[in-house]
Every structure is written in C-alpha cells, then in structure tokens.
N, C-alpha and C positions, 0 to 999 in steps of 0.2 A: 531817863528825859520824855515828859510829857509831851503831847501833841497838842500844841494853842492849848485851849482852856477844857478841852473835853477826857484827861486824867487818863486814858489811854496809853501804857505803855509798851514801847517798842523790845523786840526782842532779838537776840543777838546780833547784827551790824546795822541792822535798817535806818538809824541812826543815823549813825556814822555815814553810811551809803548817801543819805539825804544832806548833811553835811555837808559832804565833800561836793557837791554838783556844783556847778558857776550856773549861778544865774543870770543871765547878758540880760541887760537894759533893753529894752522895747527897740531902742535904737542902733540896740549893734547884733540883733536879731536876724539874722542872715535870711533871706526869699529868694526862688527865684522864680520868673514868672515863666508859666510854661507857653504861652504865647511866642515866648522870645525861642526856646528852645522846637517849636513845631515848624518856624519859617521852612527850613527844608523836606520837611512832609510834605508828602505829592498825594495823587488821587489813586493809591495805589487798590485803592478799592473798589473804584466807580465800578456797577455792572457788578458785584463780586457781596453775596452775603456768610455772617456770620451768624454765630448761635455759641452763649455764653451760661453754661450750667454753674450754679452758685451754691455751695457750701458751710453752714457755720453762720457766724453773727452778722450784726447790724453792719461792722465795718466790713466783711466779705461782699457785704449787699451793696454798701455803699460805693465799695471801691469797683465794681461790676457797673454800676452807675458810669461809675467816669470812665473803664474801659470803654462801654458803647459810645461815651459821645468821642472819643478817639475816634474810634474807630469810624461813625460815620460822618468824621470830621473827614476820612478818608476814603469817602466815597461808597462805604459800607453800608448796608441798610439791613437790619433784622428776618432773623428767617424765621418761619413759623416753624420747624421742625427741624432737629438737629440734620438729620438727614439728607436737607435739603442744605446745608451749605457749605459754605467754600472754606471759612475758617471756624474750628470748634475749641472753645478755649474751657481749662477747668479750673473754676475759682476754686482752692479747698480751702478744708480746717483739717487744723490738727488733735484738736482739743480733746477729741473722744478718735475712739481706735475701728468705732462703728464706721463714720466717717471716711478715715482712709480708707475701709475696706472698698465700701460703696464705689469710690474714684476707681480702685482697680482695676474692681470691675468691669466696670463701665469704659476705662479707657483699654479692655480686650475688647470692649465689644468692637471697638474703634479698628480693629487689625485688618479686618477684611477690605473695610473701607478707603481704607489708603491701599490695599494694592490693586482695589478698582480704579480707585482717581488717586495717581502720584500725585498733580499738583494742588490736592486742599489739603493746610496747613493746620496740625492741630500742637494746641499750646498745655500747656500746666502753668499755674501761679498759683499763689499765696502760699498761705501758711505749713502747707504739705513741704513746696518747693528751699523752705529757706532748713529743711531736713538732709545732710548728706545721705542718710538710708536710705532716703525715698530719692535722690537725686542716681543714687550708684544704680538702686534697682529699675529706673527711667532708661541706663545704657547698657545693663544687661540683659532684660525683659522685655522692654517696651519701646524698643529702637525709632518703634512709625513714630514718636513724639516730635514734632520739630522747632519746639522753641518751650524752654522752661527756667521761667523770673519769681522771683518771690516779692514780699511785702513790700521792700524799701524803696523799689523804684517800679511801680508800674506805669509810670509818666514815658520810660524807653517801649513800653510795648508796639507804637506804631515802626523804630528803625527795627527793632527786633522783626518787625513780618515782612521787613523790606529786605531784611540779610539773609532771612529764609526762602525767599524765590532763589537763589542765589548760591546755597548752600546742599550739603545732601546728608550733610552731618546733625543730630542734633544742638542745638544750640542752646547754651548754657548761660544766664548769667542773672546769676543772684546776690547783690550787695548781702555782708555779714553787718552792714548796721547803715542806718539811713546818714547820707549828708547834712552836714550839720543843718540846720535851718528848715525849713518847709518849701514844698512846689504849687504855687498859686497861679487862681485861672486855668483850673484844668476845667474841661469841658464834663457833662453831665448831661444824662438821657434818663431824667429824672422815670421811674415807676408811677407814677402817682402825680395827679394833678392839684392836691389838695393840702395833701404834708409832704412835706420832705426832711432830711438828713442832712445833716451840715456837720462835719468835721468841725471839730476843736484841740481835738488832741490823739497822739498816737504811744503808740507803745503804753508798757509797762515796769516799773522799778519795785514793785511788790514783792516777787519771785515765793508766790506761794510754793510750797513746794508739790501740788501735786499738775502743777502749772505750766505748758509749754510754751503759754504766750508772749513773757520778758526773750525767749530767746527767737521767738517767728517773728516778732513786732518789734523788739529794741527799747532801747531807753525812753521814756516818754518826755513827749516833746509837741510844746506850745504851739499854735496860731497865735499870728500878731492877733490880739482883740480888734483893731481896725479893719483885718483881712474878714474878722468872720462878721462882724455887724456889716462891712461892706456885701458881705453875699447875702443875710438874711434880709436886709434891705431892697436889694435885688430880688431877692423871691417875695418879697409881699408886693413889687409894682407890678412882676407875672399876678399875682393873685393866690398865694399859696395862701392857706388860712392857719395851719400848723406848724410847727417846727419840730426837732429832735436836734439836738445838742448832742454828740456823737466824739463816745472815746474812750479808750480802756480804763480808764480812770477817771472821771469825768470831773472832780472834784478834786482832783490833783493838777487840774488846769493851773498855769502858772507857776510852779514849782520851780520850772530853769528859766522863768522871766522874773523880772524885780517890781517890783509895785502893782501889780495885779493879780485876782483870784478869781476862783470861780464862781463866788459869789460878787465880785462886782463887771464877773462878764454877765451873769445874769441880768443885775443891773440896767447893764447898754440896754442888755438885748430886750427886755420888754419896755423898752423906750422908742421900741422901732413902732409905727403907726401900718398898720391893717393886718399885723398877725396876731390871732386869735388866742393861742396859746402857744407858752413853751416848754417843750418837756426839755426830758436828758437822760442818757445812760450811758455808760451804767457805774453808781456811784460805789465806791468804797467804805465801811464803816470809818473805819481806822480816822482818817481827815473829814469827817463830816462835823464841820464845826458850828458853833452855836448861830455866827453871823451869816452862815450859807439858810442853815434853821428859818433866821430871821428875816432872810431875804425871801423866799419859799410863800413864808406867810404872808406879807406885805402887800404881796403881787396878785390880785385878781387872774394877771397871764398865764401865770404859774401853778399848771391842776395841784390840788393835794395829794398828788399821786407822786409816791417814790418807791423805785425797785432798789432793796437793798438785799445784797445777798449777805447770805448769816454762814452757808456752809455743812456747820454744826451747831449742836447747841451744848458742846461737852468743851469744858474747857483744855483737856487734856486733848480730846482732838484740834480741836484751835492749834491749839502751838504747834502740835505736831504739823500740822498745813503751815504753818507759821504765819498764820493771819493775824497778828497785831493785836489782839483785844482777845477779851477774857467773854466769857457767857455774861457774867456781871455788868460787865462794860456796854457791850450789845445794848441788853435790856434798859439800860439807863438812859443810852441814847436814841433808844424808840421811846422808851417816856417822857424825854425830853422834845421827842417829834412830835409826842401826841398831846404834850401839854400847850404848846404853840399852835398846833394844826388840828383841832381835836378830831374833825374829818377826813384826816387822813387816811389817803388806802395805801397799802402796803404789799411789795412784792418779794420776794427772795428767792435764790438760790440754792438748793442746799445737794450733797454727796453722803450717798450713804456705801459703808461697807470702806470706809478708808481705813487704811493697816494698823491695826490694833486696837480698831477701834468693838468696843463689850456691847453684848446687849445693855449694862447699866449705860453705857454711853451713851449708845441710840436712844433711853426711851429718853435721856436726858434733852435730846433734838425733839425728842415727840413732845414733851410736853412745853420746850420752847415755843413749838410753833400752836403752842393750845394758848398758852399764856398768850402771845402776839398777836394770834386771829391776823393770821397774812388774808388776803384779799384771795391769793392766789400763790404757788410756789413753784419754782421751774427745779424738778427732782432727778439724782440720775445714780448712779451705782458707778462706785469708783471705776477710774477704766486706769491702767499703768501708763505712763507717758512717756518713749525713751528718750534718756538726757533731765530727766527732772529728777531730785532730789529723794523725791517719795517713790524711787523705784528701789531707791537702798534698804527701805523699809521692808519687812517681811510680810508681804499679802497673801496676810492670813484669815482673813476675812471670806467662806468658800462662795464659790459663784452663789448656790444656793440659798445659803444665807442672804449674800446683798438683795437678791430677788425679791426675800420674803420680806425684807426690814424694807424695801422700797415700795410694794405693796402694801403695807400695815399704815407706811409713814401716807401714804396717798389716801389710802382710807380716810384717815383723820382729815388732810387736808383737805377734799373731795366734801365732806361735811360739811366742813366750817366753811369753804366757800359758798356753799348753796346757803347757809344758813346767814350767812354777809349779803349774799343776793335776797334775799326772800325778805329783808328788812325794807328794800326797794320799790317794794310792790306799794303798788297804791300812790308812790311821792310824783313829781312833777318837777323834769329836771333837763338842763340843760345840753342839748349834744350836739356835736359835731357832723355829720352826715358827709363819709366817706365815698360809699358808690356803692355798685352792688352788690348784694352776697354772694360770696365764693360759691356756695352751694345753690341757691335760686336765683337768675337774674329777676326776677318778680319782687324780687325783696330788697331793701335799701338797709347797708349796715349804717349805724352809728356808733357813736363814740361818746362817753359821759366825761366830767372832768377827772375823775380819778379812774379809766381807763378800761371801764367796762363798756361790754360790744352789746348793744342794741339793735333787736333784727326791728325794724319798720316797716310798714305800706305807704306808699307814696309817690309823686310824679319823682321823676329823674330831674328834673328842674332845683330841688331837693337840696342833691346834689353841693358838698359844697360850702354848704348852708351853717348857721346856727341857730336850730331850733329847740323848742321846748316837746316834750313827749314825756305823756304821765306811766310811769311803769304796768304794764298790763301782770307779767306774767316772769315768774322767776326760775333759768335752770343755774346749774353749776357752773358752767362757765360763760355763760350770756344770760342777755333779759329780752324780754319785748315789752315793746310799749307801741303805744295809738301817738300819732303828728296832733299835736293839738292849735286853734288857730292861732295866729303873731295876737303878742300882746302880752298872753296871758305868762302870770309872774312863777319864776321858780318860789 
C-alpha cells in the first residue's frame, strides 16, 4: 500500500497498524484542562527552591518548561545551583546508553546530600522512568530517590511532591500509556524570550527497530488544532517572534484525528499575526507529502529549513531499521523538496554501525550525504537499547569500526558544511537576533531562515528583532556577520 502520493511502501504491518487506528473527529477528542486538576494544589513550595537537570531531546526540554511552571505555581523558585535546592529532579533520556550512564552517576552523588538533609526531595522522570529495569534499579540501589514518574503523567507532579512529604518510601507513579486525549493549559516557564516550543503531537507509531521512543512515549496523539493555534496566538501577544512546532513525528499530526493534517495546521499557524517564523521538528520521510512541501514553499513565515532524518544511506540497512522507505525513495523526496523549494537547507540524523552494516553499506551512507549535501548532520554510533527489536540482531560491528566510521562520516559532512557556509560570504541575509552568545556576552547570536547561527556585534536592544546582516566569515558550524542599517534589502 502506498502512502498518499509519495510512493513509499510500508513494510511488515505498519500499514495495517495505521489502518486500525481509530481517528476520532475533533469534537470527539478528549481533553483535560489542567487548571481544573490544579485547584487542590497548594503552595507547598513557598520559600523553597527547585532544580531540574534535563537530558535528551527538545520534547524533554519542553517538558521541563512545563514542570517548572507547575513548581512555580506551587511557590517554588529556581535555584542557581543544584546543591542549594530543596527539590532536585532529573528529566531523563533513554535513547542512548551514555545518557543513562550520566544519570546514574549523578543520582549517586545525591545520596550524601540526602543523608545530610532528609527533607531534600529527589525525583526522576522522563523516558528512563518508563523502563522497568530502571525502576528496579532505583528500588535496589538508589532508595534515596523519593519520586519516580514517567512521560505520560508529568501533570501529576504537584501531587507526587505532596505525597513525598508524608512518605518514607520511594513513590512510583509510571503510566504504561497516556489517558485518551491531551492535558491543556499547563503552566510553562519558557527558557527563551524570543523563541518558544509548542507541542502539537505526542508519541510515535513507527517502531523503528533501534528506537525506544514508542515504548517510552506511547502512541501518537495529536492536540486539537484550536488548542495549538490558541497557544500560538498567546505567544504572539507576549511578544515571541519564532515558534517551533514540536512532536516525535510532526508530519504525522492529525493521523489520529479526522479532517486535519500537518499541512493544514501549518497553514493555520501561518495566519497568526505577530509570529515571524514557524519552524517544526522532527519530521519523518515516510509521510512527507507533496501537500506539505507546497505549504512550506508558499509561506514566507515557514523557513526554508527542514530536518529530515535518513539514518542510513543503504536500503538494506533501512529495512533492518524498519524505516519504511528505501534510499531511492528518500532521494526522490529530497528531489521533490528541492524542486519546490530551491534554496532549502536540509539537515539529518545518521546512525553508523547498525547491526549487519557492511563497509559497502556504510559507503552508501557517505555517498548519500555527498549527493544530498546536507547543511549539517547529527551523527551517532549505534547503541543497543533494551527492549527494542534491534537487540535481537547480532551487534556484529566492532566498537572500533563504529568509531572509525563515525569519524570518516563526520570528516565528509564537516567539509560539506563548511563549503555550504562559504557560499554565503558576502551575501546579505535576514536574521532573528536571539540573544547573547553562549560563549561571549559581548557578542549577539542570530539565526538565518535556514537555521544557521550568525555571530554579530551590536546593541542588546537588537535582541528579538529581525535585522539584515552581511556575512563576513564562514566557519563549519556558524557564520560571522556585520549589522547593516535598517532599510537594506536582502
């Protein structure tokens, strides 16, 4: 069965799974207003501080913004340092082994703090909490952790903290799946005054063989379009200039609703006055429709930047990954995107050393990035995750070969990234000034439509403004530019 007009053929039972999903109408979709749930939440945090350490993706970062909002409604204020906090929370990622190892190491360092201050509350949430092996390890080796909850019920955090005040045992509240529907009107403490994330979709139905996300985030669930647009309108009223529509598979938005898809949502978002740019992440190639491409091409507010994970350039490896497309189909999609959006900037994700990957198959990945000429790539060595189908495959690529392949791949991509950036030297580009540089407070950082970072010198009053800069220097991962007077055209 083909997916819309893309020609991608789904493998195994993905088509049947999609066909079996009940698609409620917008009127049928259940939603819960957090403000009703929070009526009984008191100011338990008055005079106290909190600290959240976040690992993982943008979804985790946005979850942290929500949990910070709930904590501050309870009266907590954010601590400057973890060791000064009355409540410490680890928001965790389970996608790669090294992320989990960091969490275990950090939790270990909190044990003496808990012994010194028994009133300290320690929590663990996020994707790691969804794994039974993690919860068992907490029970046996980290009993100083007070609360453990997962990805589906972050809205219950205030109640868990209240319960922890009266319990000497670790409280486990991990849901296997989200309740049918979404929780709306959750409070948020945005970490940025110019850009904001807006969740549009939760969960993933793809079940790529290497990925733990469908097991930790659950099935795909779309927010109602009117709730999304209402949040965007509120952000515009608060002065935000750029929003990023966020989901595990944003272009699957609406698959569980009737009569609306991601292209429709983008169209609605583009009508909101005051927002200068509408980005989205992350998309999946298998459902990137021509309708979506045309919508991106048609609206100036939607930047000419698409993150399009490929994971491998080999059709054989892609099939073992259960990605749902071949090399040829992916390249056909890239061609259609570039035809409709000639100045598009593409980035991607790539895994090297997947079980069974031969040298020839690795070289197919190298040749693919040379053909597509990505602006950048997030590259990783394969890391087995317990519970995923790929762990049943022989992990037959040595760690040494994985690291060598990653190095070789990065060498090629870095060269391409620099060449792509060098093409921009001397050009005048429109940028959004985001704030001070993370490494130098005397330098401002701005971002082009194609998501390239530009370092400029200028007054702090430029933050939050769309301005024109002339690119003066190109590095592999960023540009340098000079601010031009107002009125200069791109």
